[in-house]
N, C-alpha and C positions, 0 to 999 in steps of 0.2 A: 379547080378546088382552091379555096382560100388558104393562104399560108397559116391562118389561125385554126384550120380545121381540126387539128389534133388537140389544140388547147381548149377548143369549145366543148369537148366531151365532158369536161368537169366544171365548166364555167357556171357560176352561181347566179349571175344576173338573170332576172325573170324572163327576158326574151329568149334566152338560150334554153331555159327550162321548158318554155312553150315549144320552141323549135324541136327539141329532142322528142317531144310527144308526137310531132308531125313526122319526124324521121321514122319513128317506130310505127306509126300508122300506115305508112306506105311501104314499110319493109326495106327502105333504102333504095327503092327503084321507082321509076315513073309510073303513075297510075295509067289506066287504059287510055285516058284522054290525052296523055303526053305531058302533063304539067300538074303542079300543085296549085290549087285555086284558093286564094284568099278573097274574102268578100267583106264589104262594109255596106250597111244600108242607110238610106236617106229618105226621109219623108218630106217631099217638096211642098207641103202645105205652108211651110215657113221658110225663112232664109237660113242658110248654114250658120251654125252657132258653135260655141266652145266645145260642146259635146261631140259635134261632128269632127272637129279638129282632133280631139282626144282619141276618138275611135280610129281614125285613119292614121294618126301618128303612131299609136301603139301597135296597130296591125303592121305598119311599115317596119317598125322595130323588130317584130317577130319574123317578118318576111326576110329581112336582111340577115338576121341571126341564122335562119334556116339556110340561106344561100351560102353561108360560110361553112356549113356542116355537110351540105349535100349538093351534088351536081344537077339534080333534077330541076328543070325549068319551073319558074313560078309566074303567076299572073295575079293581079289584084283588080277585082271588079268593084267599082263604086256604083252600087245598084240603087236606082231611084224608083220608089213606089209611086210613080206619077199617074197611075191609073186609079188610084184611090179617089173616092168621092170627097169633095170639099164639104167638110162637116160644119165648119163655122168660119166666119170672116175674121182673119187675123187683125190684131190691133195696130200693127206697124206698117200698114199699106194704105195707099190712096184709093179713092173711088170705092169706098166700102159699100155704098148703096148699089152700085153696079154689081159688085161681087155677090151681094146678098140675093140677087136674082138668079144666080147660077149655083146655088147650094145643091149638093148631092150629085153634081156632075163630075165625071173624071177630071182631075186637075189639068190634063192636057186638052180638055174641051172648055175650060173656064177662061174667058177673056183675060188678058194680062192687064191688071189695074195700073201698071206702070207705062203701058202703051209701047213697049219696046220689042215684044216678042209675040208669037202667034197665040200663046196661051200662058196662063199663070204657071202651069207646070213647066213649060219651056223656059219661062223667065227664071224660075228658081233653079232649074237644071243648069242653065247657063251660069248663074251665080255660083252654084256648087263647083262647076268645073273651073271657073276663074279663081275661086277660093282655093281649091286644091292645087292648081297650077302656081298660085302665088307663093305657096310654101314649098314648091318643088317636088311634090309627091308624084311618084310614078304610078299611074292607074289607068284603067280602061273604063270609061263611062258606059253604063248600060241602063236602058229605059224599060220599065215594066210595060208601058204602052206599046213599045216596039215589039217586045217579046210576045205579048198577047196577040196583037193584031197581025203580025207577020207569020204567025203559026209556029214560032220557035218553041212555044210552050204547049202546042196542041197535044203531042203524045203524052206529056206529063199530065195534062188536064184529063185526058181520057183514062189515064191510069188512076187518077183520083176518082173519076166516075165509076170505074170498075170496083174500087174499094170504098164506095160511098158509105155503106153501112158500118164498115170498120172505122172510118174516119169519124163518123157520127158517134160511135161507141167511145172513142177517145175524147171527143170534144164535149159531149153533152154533160157528163158528170162535173165538168169545170164551170158550168153555167148556172145562173139562177133559174128557178123553176119556170118563171114566165118567159125567159129567153129560150129555154129548151123547146118550148112549144112551137116556135117559129124558126128555129135556127137551121140553117143549111150552109155547108161550106161554099156553095156556089152563090154568087151575087150576079144576077142578070143585069145587063145594061138595057134599060127600057128604050125601044126603038123610037118612041114618040117623044118622051121628055128628056131622054139621054141621062136619066138619073141612074146611079148605082143603087139597085133595089135590095133592101133587106126584107125578103119575102119568103114564105114557106114553100118548099118544093114538095109537090104531091106525088110525083112519079119520076122515075129515072129509067133510061134505056141505054145501057152501056154499049150495046151493039150498034145502035144508031148514033150514039154520041150526043144524046139529047136529055133535057130535063123538062118537066112541066111545072110551072110555078103559078101560084095564085096571087093575083094583084089585090090591092086594097079594095077595089070595087067588086071583088069576087070572081072576076073573069080569069079563066085558066089559060095560060099561054105556053106553048111549046117553043123551045129554042135550043140551038146547038150550044155546047159549052166551049167550042173552039172558035178560032178566028176573031177573037176580041169581042164576042157577043156576051161573054160572062167573064167575071174575074172571081178570085177566091177571097174569102174572109182572111184576115191577115195572118192568123196562126197557120191555117192550112196552106196559105199562099207562101209563107216562109218555108214550110216543109216541102212544098212542091218545087220551089226554087232550088232548095238544097238537093233535091232528088234530080231535077232536070239538068242542073249544071254540074252536079257532083262536087259540091263545095267542100273543101277540106278544112277550112279554118274560118271561123267568124266569132268574134267576141260580142258581148252585150252587157248592158247595165244590170246591176243586182236586182233592180225592180222587174226584170224580165226572166228571172230564174224559172218560174213556173211555165212561162211561155216557151222558153227554150226546151224544157222537158217535154211539153206537149208536142211541139213541132218535131222534136227528135223522134218521138214515138210514131208520129204520122209518117215521117220519112222512112223509118224502118218498115212500117206497114206497106208502104208503096214499093218496097224492095230496094231502097237505098240505104245509105249510111249517114247518120247525122255528123256534121263537122265537129272537129275539135275546137276548143276555144276556152275562154273563161269569162266569168261575170265580174266586171269591174265595179268598184264601189261608187256611190253617188257623191256629188259635191255638197258641202255644207256652207251656209252663209256665216256671217260674223257671229251669230248667236248659236251656231251649232245646229241649225235647222236645215232640213233638206232644201236645196235650191229648186224653185219652181218657176218655169217660164211664165206661167200665168200671174204669179205673185210679183215677179221681177225682183226677187230678193237676193240675187246673186251678182256675180261679176261676169260680164259678157266678154267675148273674145275681143271685141272692139275696145272695150275698157282696158283690158290687159295690154293690148298693142298700142294704146295711147301712151302708156307709161313705161313700156319695156319692150325689148326685142323679142321676136318670135322664138328664139332659142331658149329663152328663159321659160316660156310657156311650154315648150316641148319638154324641158326638164321637169316642170310641175307634173306633166302627164306621165313621164317616165317613173317618177318616184312613187313607190308603193301603190300601184293601181288597184290593189285589192283592199286598201284601207280608206275609210271615209276621211276626207280632208277638207279643211276650211278653204273656200275659194273666195277670198276677199282682198281688198286693196293692200292690206298690210302684209300679205305674203309675197308681194311682188319684189321689193328690194332684196330680200334674202335669196330668192331664186335667181335674180340677176347675178349676184355676187357668187353664189354657189356655182353657177354656170361658168363664170370666169375662172374660178378656182379649179374646176374639173378640167377645163381646156388647158390651163396653165400647167397642171400636173401631167397631162396625158403624154406629152412628147418626151418626158424624162422617165417614163415608166417602162418596165419590162412588158413584152407582149401579153403575158398572162394577166397582168394588172390592167393593161390597156382595154382589154375586152370586158372588164368589169366596170370600167369607167363610163358613167352616163354619157360623156361627150362622144364616145365611140358609137353609141346607139342613136344619139340625137343626129349625128352627122353621117350615119350609115358607113361607119368605119373610116371616115376621112375628116377628122376635126381640123379646123384651121390651125395654122402654125402660130397665129397671133390674134389676140382679140383687143385687149385694152391694158395699158400700163397702170390704170387707176381703177379702183373699185367704184361701184355705183354708190355705196355708202359714203365714200369720201366726196364724191361729186354732189351728193345730196347736202352734205354738211357745208361744202363750199358755197353752194347756192344759198344755203341758210344764212351764213355770215355775210355774204355779199348782198343778200336780199334783192337779187336781180333776176329779171327774166331775159336778160341780154346774154346770148351765148358768148359774144366777144369778150365780155368782162371776165367770165369764167376762164376763157381761153388765155387771157392775159396771165392769170395765175398758173394755169397748166403749162404754158410755154416756158415760164421761168423754172418750173419744177422739172419738166422734161423738155429741155431745150430743142431736141430734135423733133418734137411732136408739133403737128399742125392739123387742122381739119382735113387737109389733103393727104397727109401721110398717115393719119390715124382716123379713117372714116368710121370705124366701129365706135371708137371713143367719142367722136363727134356726135354720133347718134345718141350715145349714152348721155352726153351733156344736155341735149334737147329733152330727152326723157326725164332726166333728173330735175330740170327746171320745171317741167310740167307737174311732176309728182310733188315737188316742194310747194309749188303755188297752190295745189289743190288739197293736199293732205297734211303737210308739215306746217306751213305758215299759219293756217287757221287755228292750229292747236298749240302754237308756241306759248310758253308761259315762263318767263324769266323770274328768278327770285334773288333776293339778296343773300349773300353768304353769311353763315354763322361766324362767330368769333374765331373758332378753330379753322374754319375754311378760309376766312379772310387772311389769317396769318399765313396759311399754306399758299394761297394764291399770290400773296405779296412776295413770298420767297421764290415762287415759280417765276414771277415777273423779273426778279433780280437775276435768277439763274439763267433764264433765257437771254438776258442782256449780256451775259458773259460768254455765250456760245457764238461761234462764227455764223454769219448770216447764211452760209451755204451748208450748215450742218446736216448730216444725214438723219433720216427719220429715226434710226435706231438710237443714235446718240441723244436725240431730243427725248425719245421715249424713256431712256435711262434717267434723264434729268427729271422727268415727270414722276417716275417711280420713286426716285430718291427723295423728292420733296414729300410725297405721300408718306413714306416711311419715317421721315424726320418728325412729322407731326402726329405720329402714332394713331392713325385711323385704325379702328378695330378691324376693319376689313378694307383693303385697298379699293374694292369696288365702290365703297362709299365716297372715296376721294374722286374717283373718275365720275361718278354720278353727280357729285357737286360741281365739277367742271362743266359737265353737260348742261346742268340746270341753270347755272349762273351765267355761263358764256354763250350757250346755244339755245337756251330756253326749252330744252327737251330732256326727257328722262334717259334716253339712250343716245349713244353717239359713236364716233369713230375711234380707232386707235389714235390716241392723241399725238404721238410722235409723227405719224404719217400726215395727219391733218395739219399740224403746225408747219411741217416741212412744205406742204403744198400751199397753205395760205400765206406762209412767210412768218419768220420770227418777229420781224418788226411790226407787221400787221397784227399778229397775235398779242403782242405787248400793248398795242394801242387798244385792242379789244378789252384786255384786262383793265387798263386804265379807266375806260368808260364804265365797265362793270363795277369796279371798286368805287367810282365816283357816283354811282347810282343813276347813270344816264340811261335813257330808253334805247336799248339795243335793237328793239324791233324796228326802229326807224333808221337803222344803220344803212 
C-alpha cells in the first residue's frame, strides 16, 4: 500500500475521484478474475494519434491513483479492433489503389501498403505498440482477430446469440428505419470474398450456435458465430468485450455517450456489468470548432512533439478532461512552462499537496528532481532577439547566465532549446511586427537604457526587474502593463513577452542596451 493511501481518500484531483469510484465498485477486494481491468480501444484503420495518446495517458493516471488507494492488482489492455472491415482508403498511406481492392475485408487480412508487415492491421498494431512504448506506458496489447479466431470470445458470442432478440430490442430503436430492416448484431465473414458482411439474419439457432443470413444475391447461408466466422457490430462488440473480459474501467469521448449507454445496456442484458469511466470532452481548433481527422483542422501529436516535450502534452491531457479545450499551436508554450512550474513546486510541497500536483499524475508518483533552470518563454524570446536557428548561439547566452549549465549537464534544457528554436521559426518569426515608440515610451526607454548602464553586468534578475518597474512608474503609465507591452512591441516585435528582468539577465545588460540603441535609432531589428 502506498504511503499516500490515507491522503488519497480526500484528494480532489480527478484521477483520485475516478479511482474512488473503482474502489467502491469492487468493494475494496479483488474481483473474481483476480485483478481490476482497465481498457482502452484502438481502431487500426489509421495510425495512432493524439486522441489515442490522451485516452491511454488519462487511463494510466486513473490506474496509478487506484493503485495508491488499493492493493488489488491491476491490468491495462490496449485492445485493437483489428477484425473490423476496411471501410475506406486512408489519405495518409501509400499504395492506395492496392488497398482499394481489399475494401470490406478484416484489417488483418488487408495487405500492408507499407510492405513491412503481414497485413495493414498488423502494421498499425505494431505502430500502436511502438507508440505506447515510446511514452513508457505499461499495457498489454490485445487483438480482436486473435480473440475471435482463437475461440477466446466463443462463449461470449454464444451468450449474445442466446440473447439475440433482447440485443435487437436495445439496438433497433437507435437506428434509422431503413437500417433497422437489415440490422443484425452479427456480421458474417464471407468465406469466398472474405468481406465483413452487413446482411440481414433470417434465422438463429442458439443451441447449434449458428445463424442464417441472406446474401445480396438472395442466397441464404448458414454459419457458426464462433471461431472467427462472424464478428459483431461495434456497439454489441464493445458490450460483448466488456462482458467477456469483465472490464472494470474504460473512458470514451463525449461523442460516444449514447454508444456507451447502449453498450452498457447490452452488457447488463448478457449478465455482465458495464465498466466505470467517464466521457471526456473533444478538442477544438483555433476557431473553437471541433477537430475532425477528415478536415485536418487540428493539431496532431506529431505537431505537438515537434515543438515541445511529451510531458507538456501529458499536462494538456491531465487538465480538465471534461472541458472542451482548444488544441492549437498557441497553447504549447504555456503548457511547457506550466509543466516546469509544477515539477519545480513538487519537491517543496507537503505530501497532501504533492498528490494534487499534476506532475505527480504525469509521472506516476515520481516526478524528476530537476527539469530546466530556464522557462520555455525565456528561451523563445532569446531565440527571438538572437534571430538564430543555431543552438550553440543560444547556449552561449545560457552558459553565461547559468555558468554550470551545458547541453551535457542539462539535457532537458537542451531539448527545450531545440524546441524553442523550431517554435520561434515557425510561429513567432513570421508574425513579428516591430513599431516605433510613442513620445512617452521613448522617454521611458531612454531612462531604462541609462538605468541599465548603472547596474553591474552580473545583476540579478530581480534587481533588473525592479529597475524596469521603477522606470515605468516614473513615467506615469496608467497601467504598468502598457509599459511592458511597449517594451515587447518595440524591442521584441510581439504583443506578449517574458518577465523583463529575467530576460535581460539572460540576454545580458550590455546586449539589451545595444538592442535599445537600435530600436531608438529606428534600425530594423528583424534583421538582428
